[in-house]
C-alpha positions in Angstrom: 2.1 4.7 -8.0 -1.2 6.5 -7.6 -1.5 8.6 -4.5 -4.4 9.4 -2.1 -7.9 8.7 -3.2 -7.2 7.5 -6.6 -9.6 4.7 -7.6 -8.6 1.6 -9.5 -11.2 0.2 -11.7 -13.6 -2.3 -10.0 -13.0 -1.3 -6.4 -15.9 0.3 -4.7 -16.0 2.7 -1.8 -16.4 -0.1 0.8 -13.3 -1.9 -0.6 -11.3 1.2 -0.4 -12.4 1.8 3.3 -11.4 -1.7 4.2 -8.0 -1.4 2.5 -7.5 1.9 4.2 -8.3 0.4 7.7 -6.1 -2.6 7.0 -3.2 -0.4 6.0 -3.6 1.7 9.2 -3.5 -1.5 11.4 -0.5 -2.7 9.5 1.3 0.5 9.9 0.6 0.5 13.8 1.9 -3.1 13.9 5.2 -2.3 12.0 5.7 1.1 13.5 8.4 0.1 16.0 10.3 -2.4 13.6 13.6 -1.7 12.0 12.8 -0.7 8.4 16.0 -2.2 7.2 14.5 -5.8 7.7 12.2 -5.3 4.8 14.5 -3.1 2.8 15.7 -5.7 0.6 12.1 -5.8 -1.0 12.2 -2.1 -1.9 13.5 -2.7 -5.4 10.2 -4.2 -6.3 8.4 -1.0 -5.4 11.1 1.0 -7.4 10.9 -1.2 -10.6 7.2 -1.7 -10.4 5.4 -4.8 -11.4 4.5 -5.0 -15.2 0.8 -5.2 -15.9 -0.1 -4.2 -12.3 -1.8 -1.0 -11.0 -1.1 0.2 -7.5 -2.3 2.8 -5.1 -1.1 4.2 -1.8 -3.7 4.4 0.8 -3.6 6.3 4.1 -1.5 4.1 6.5 
């Protein structure tokens, strides 16, 4: 996965700002939840999705 400010092709600054704001709101919403509830989906992040690019935004 790409980290930080890495840009994926076709996404402009406004899109990245929107994604970052959404990630921050989602992080706040999920902050007090038990992470084990969603742990069963972690293998998708470990394996990766063929043909897809991803980035980690501040959240």
